C-alpha positions as CSV (number, residue, x, y, z in Angstrom):
1,M,0.0,0.0,0.0
2,A,1.3,3.4,-0.9
3,K,2.3,5.8,1.8
4,P,-0.5,8.4,2.5
5,V,0.6,11.8,1.4
6,R,-1.9,14.2,3.0
7,A,-4.8,14.3,5.4
8,L,-8.4,14.7,4.4
9,S,-10.3,17.9,5.3
10,D,-12.1,18.1,8.7
11,R,-15.5,17.9,7.0
12,R,-14.8,14.7,5.2
13,K,-13.2,13.2,8.3
14,R,-16.4,13.8,10.2
15,S,-18.7,12.5,7.5
16,A,-16.8,9.3,6.6
17,V,-16.9,6.3,8.8
18,C,-14.8,3.1,8.2
19,S,-17.1,0.1,7.6
20,I,-14.6,-2.3,9.2
21,C,-13.5,-0.7,12.5
22,G,-15.7,2.4,12.7
23,G,-12.8,4.8,12.6
24,T,-13.2,8.4,11.4
25,D,-9.5,9.2,10.7
26,F,-8.6,8.9,7.1
27,Y,-5.7,9.8,4.8
28,E,-5.9,10.6,1.1
29,D,-3.4,9.0,-1.3
30,T,-3.4,11.3,-4.3
31,T,-1.2,9.0,-6.3
32,R,-3.6,6.1,-6.2
33,G,-6.8,8.1,-5.7
34,E,-7.7,6.3,-2.5
35,N,-9.1,7.2,1.0
36,I,-7.4,5.0,3.6
37,C,-8.5,4.4,7.2
38,T,-5.5,5.0,9.5
39,S,-6.7,2.5,12.1
40,C,-7.1,-0.7,10.0
41,G,-5.9,0.3,6.5
42,C,-9.2,-0.3,4.8
43,V,-9.7,1.6,1.5
44,V,-13.1,3.3,1.8
45,N,-12.9,5.1,-1.6
46,E,-10.8,4.3,-4.6
47,R,-12.0,6.8,-7.2
48,I,-11.1,10.3,-6.0
49,M,-11.2,13.0,-8.6
50,D,-7.8,14.3,-9.6
51,T,-7.9,18.1,-9.7
52,G,-4.3,18.5,-11.0
53,P,-3.1,18.9,-14.6
54,E,-3.8,16.2,-17.1
55,W,-0.1,16.2,-18.2
56,R,3.0,14.9,-16.5
57,A,6.4,16.4,-16.3
58,F,9.6,14.8,-15.0
59,T,12.0,17.8,-15.3
60,A,11.7,21.5,-14.6
61,E,12.1,22.3,-18.3
62,E,9.2,20.0,-19.2
63,R,7.0,21.5,-16.4
64,D,7.7,25.1,-17.7
65,A,7.0,24.0,-21.3
66,R,3.7,22.3,-20.6
67,A,2.3,24.6,-18.1
68,R,-0.4,26.9,-19.5
69,T,-0.6,29.3,-16.6
70,G,1.7,32.1,-15.4
71,S,2.8,33.1,-12.0
72,P,0.2,33.7,-9.3
73,M,-1.3,37.1,-8.8
74,T,0.6,39.2,-6.3
75,L,0.0,42.5,-4.6
76,T,3.7,43.3,-4.6
77,M,3.6,44.3,-8.3
78,A,1.9,47.4,-9.6
79,D,-0.1,45.4,-12.1
80,K,-0.5,42.4,-9.7
81,G,1.5,40.3,-12.2
82,L,-1.4,40.2,-14.7
83,A,-0.1,42.5,-17.4
84,T,1.2,41.3,-20.7
85,T,4.9,41.8,-21.5
86,I,5.9,42.5,-25.2
87,S,9.6,42.1,-25.8
88,W,11.6,44.8,-27.6
89,S,13.4,42.3,-29.7
90,D,12.0,41.7,-33.2
91,R,11.9,37.9,-32.8
92,D,9.1,35.5,-31.9
93,A,9.0,33.0,-29.0
94,N,11.0,30.5,-31.1
95,G,13.8,32.9,-31.9
96,R,12.8,33.4,-35.5
97,A,12.9,36.9,-36.9
98,I,9.6,38.7,-37.4
99,A,8.6,39.5,-40.9
100,A,9.0,43.1,-42.0
101,T,5.3,43.3,-42.8
102,K,4.5,42.5,-39.1
103,R,7.1,44.7,-37.4
104,A,5.0,47.9,-37.7
105,E,2.0,46.1,-36.2
106,I,4.1,44.8,-33.3
107,Y,5.5,48.3,-32.8
108,R,2.1,49.8,-32.4
109,M,1.0,47.0,-30.1
110,R,4.1,47.6,-27.9
111,K,3.5,51.3,-27.8
112,W,-0.1,51.0,-26.7
113,Q,0.9,48.3,-24.1
114,I,3.3,50.8,-22.5
115,R,0.6,53.5,-22.5
116,T,-2.0,51.3,-20.8
117,L,0.5,50.4,-18.0
118,V,1.2,54.1,-17.1
119,H,-2.2,55.6,-17.9
120,S,-2.9,56.8,-14.4
121,S,-1.1,58.6,-11.6
122,Q,-2.1,55.8,-9.2
123,H,-0.4,53.2,-11.3
124,R,2.8,55.3,-11.6
125,N,2.7,55.7,-7.8
126,L,2.4,52.0,-7.3
127,S,5.3,51.3,-9.8
128,I,7.6,53.5,-7.7
129,A,6.3,52.2,-4.4
130,M,6.6,48.5,-5.2
131,S,10.2,49.0,-6.5
132,E,11.1,50.7,-3.2
133,M,9.3,48.0,-1.3
134,D,11.4,45.3,-3.1
135,R,14.6,47.1,-2.1
136,L,13.7,47.7,1.5
137,T,12.3,44.2,2.2
138,S,15.4,42.7,0.6
139,Q,17.7,44.8,2.9
140,L,15.7,43.9,6.0
141,G,15.2,40.2,5.1
142,I,11.4,40.4,5.2
143,P,9.5,37.2,4.3
144,R,7.3,37.0,1.3
145,D,3.9,36.8,3.2
146,T,4.9,39.9,5.3
147,K,5.8,41.7,2.1
148,E,2.3,40.9,0.7
149,T,0.7,42.3,3.8
150,A,2.8,45.5,3.5
151,A,1.7,45.9,-0.2
152,L,-1.9,45.5,0.9
153,I,-1.6,48.2,3.6
154,Y,0.0,50.6,1.1
155,R,-2.7,50.0,-1.5
156,K,-5.3,50.8,1.2
157,A,-3.5,54.0,2.1
158,L,-3.2,54.9,-1.6
159,T,-7.0,54.3,-2.1
160,K,-7.7,56.7,0.8
161,R,-5.3,59.3,-0.7
162,L,-3.1,59.3,2.3
163,V,0.1,59.3,0.2
164,R,-0.8,62.6,-1.4
165,G,1.6,65.3,0.0
166,R,3.8,62.7,1.6
167,S,6.9,60.8,0.4
168,I,6.3,57.4,-1.1
169,E,9.4,56.1,0.8
170,G,7.9,57.1,4.1
171,M,4.5,55.4,3.4
172,V,6.3,52.3,2.1
173,S,8.5,52.1,5.2
174,A,5.5,52.6,7.5
175,S,3.6,49.8,5.7
176,I,6.5,47.4,6.1
177,Y,6.9,48.3,9.8
178,L,3.2,47.7,10.5
179,S,3.3,44.4,8.5
180,C,6.2,43.2,10.6
181,R,4.2,43.9,13.7
182,I,1.2,42.0,12.3
183,H,3.3,39.0,11.5
184,K,5.4,39.4,14.7
185,I,8.6,39.8,12.8
186,P,11.3,41.3,15.2
187,R,12.0,44.6,13.4
188,Q,12.2,47.9,15.4
189,L,11.4,51.3,14.1
190,D,15.1,52.3,14.2
191,E,16.1,49.3,12.2
192,I,13.8,50.3,9.4
193,V,15.0,53.9,9.6
194,T,18.6,52.7,9.1
195,E,17.7,51.1,5.7
196,A,14.9,53.5,4.6
197,R,15.3,56.9,3.0
198,V,13.4,58.7,5.6
199,N,14.1,59.9,9.1
200,R,12.5,58.6,12.3
201,K,10.1,61.5,12.7
202,E,8.7,61.2,9.3
203,L,8.4,57.4,9.6
204,G,6.5,57.8,12.9
205,Q,4.1,60.3,11.4
206,C,3.3,57.9,8.5
207,V,2.8,55.0,10.9
208,R,0.3,57.0,13.0
209,L,-1.5,58.2,9.9
210,I,-2.0,54.7,8.6
211,L,-3.2,53.5,12.0
212,R,-5.7,56.3,12.2
213,Y,-7.3,56.2,8.8
214,V,-6.7,52.7,7.4
215,D,-8.8,49.7,8.5
216,V,-6.0,47.4,9.6
217,K,-5.6,45.6,13.0
218,V,-2.1,45.9,14.3
219,P,-1.2,44.3,17.6
220,I,0.7,46.2,20.3
221,P,4.4,45.5,20.0
222,S,5.6,43.0,22.6
223,A,9.1,42.6,24.1
224,N,8.7,38.8,23.7
225,D,8.7,39.2,19.9
226,L,12.2,40.7,20.1
227,M,13.6,38.1,22.4
228,P,14.6,35.4,19.8
229,R,16.6,37.9,17.6
230,I,18.4,39.7,20.5
231,S,19.2,36.4,22.3
232,A,20.6,34.9,19.1
233,D,22.9,37.9,18.6
234,L,24.1,37.5,22.2
235,A,24.3,33.7,22.0
236,L,22.3,33.2,25.2
237,D,21.0,29.8,26.4
238,G,17.4,28.8,25.9
239,K,16.9,28.7,29.6
240,T,17.9,32.3,29.9
241,V,15.5,33.3,27.2
242,Q,12.7,31.5,28.8
243,T,13.4,33.1,32.2
244,A,13.4,36.5,30.4
245,M,10.0,35.8,28.8
246,N,8.6,34.8,32.2
247,I,9.8,38.1,33.6
248,I,8.1,40.1,30.8
249,N,4.8,38.1,31.2
250,E,4.8,38.8,35.0
251,A,5.5,42.5,34.4
252,R,2.7,42.7,31.9
253,E,0.2,41.2,34.4
254,K,1.2,43.8,36.9
255,G,0.9,46.6,34.3
256,I,4.6,47.6,34.4
257,T,5.2,47.4,30.7
258,A,2.5,50.0,29.8
259,G,4.1,52.9,27.9
260,K,7.6,51.3,27.8
261,D,9.7,50.7,24.8
262,P,9.6,46.9,24.0
263,G,13.3,47.0,23.1
264,G,14.3,48.4,26.5
265,L,12.1,45.9,28.3
266,A,13.5,43.0,26.3
267,A,17.1,44.2,27.0
268,A,16.4,44.6,30.8
269,A,14.7,41.2,31.0
270,L,17.6,39.5,29.3
271,Y,20.0,41.2,31.6
272,I,18.2,40.1,34.7
273,A,17.7,36.6,33.3
274,G,21.4,36.3,32.5
275,I,22.3,37.1,36.1
276,I,19.7,34.7,37.5
277,E,20.8,31.8,35.2
278,D,24.5,32.6,35.5
279,D,24.6,33.5,31.7
280,R,25.7,37.1,32.1
281,R,26.2,39.7,29.4
282,T,27.3,43.2,30.0
283,Q,24.9,46.1,29.7
284,R,26.8,47.5,26.8
285,E,26.5,44.2,24.9
286,I,22.8,43.9,25.5
287,A,22.2,47.6,24.6
288,E,24.0,47.2,21.3
289,A,22.1,44.0,20.4
290,S,18.8,45.6,21.4
291,N,19.5,48.9,19.6
292,V,18.9,50.9,22.8
293,T,21.2,52.9,25.1
294,E,22.8,51.6,28.3
295,V,20.8,54.2,30.3
296,T,17.6,52.7,29.1
297,V,18.8,49.2,30.1
298,R,19.7,50.4,33.6
299,N,16.4,52.3,34.1
300,R,14.2,49.4,32.9
301,Y,16.3,46.9,34.9
302,K,15.7,48.9,38.1
303,D,12.0,49.2,37.4
304,L,11.6,45.4,36.8
305,A,13.7,44.4,39.7
306,T,11.9,46.8,42.1
307,N,8.3,46.1,41.1
308,L,8.8,42.4,40.7
309,Q,10.8,42.1,43.9
310,I,13.6,40.3,42.1
311,T,16.7,39.7,44.3
312,I,19.9,40.1,42.2
313,R,23.0,38.6,43.7
314,P,26.3,40.4,42.9
């Protein structure tokens, strides 16, 4: 019997019952087109409809040659990846030269294709914005799904005419920052300012503008989201990181974290946890990894230690 490759949907699991053992847990073997009971191995259905392509391909070249669809639609492109591209070379898809009688027609088609792509100011704005988003997400190492969310936020802001009178770079940077917060990607505001072409004040204004007028739910930044990246830079033990997260959770329950910078809280918690678990790092090392000052680390450290009644041994 072939190895099951993927589980059935929850609805089909509930509706199907094995006639041999009465089990309700099944796997779907797409290669054989069978539904198989995981308890006794009984095949309850052997004629599953194949929704895949009717052709087969054994190499990447064959797959590209036989596929009749393009790349999926994406919000990170100004035209969402649906526009047609007409090459500037006077050769067809097979490399043969186009006849002279057809060149004038191809030239006119190419000219009108370019005109349709840049026919509106909104499309021109998206073209510039998506290019800047590609550059910035590449510099920051942002995942693709986070980039898609950032593109969606920017498109919503553009629809509400929030970009008018403001720099495209600032709104793109703000969209990426908010998308990182939604997906819990550890990127602070100062990190984005370092790679962006805007200053911190302008970026903060764009972030507040989007939060006020765009319908997007952005969670409050948490110090726990920054822990993995900071601890990795400091090469801390997992036990130390867990202790620091427990300190932050206890501080949140007592309301100590309200109004505090997540970077400073994460740095102070890691500093305290390093002392408790005998995995110490200096305040300067933690401050550099957390992108905060040593004064911030000391102030947050004193607040946490005093309010949580943590005894620190010298």
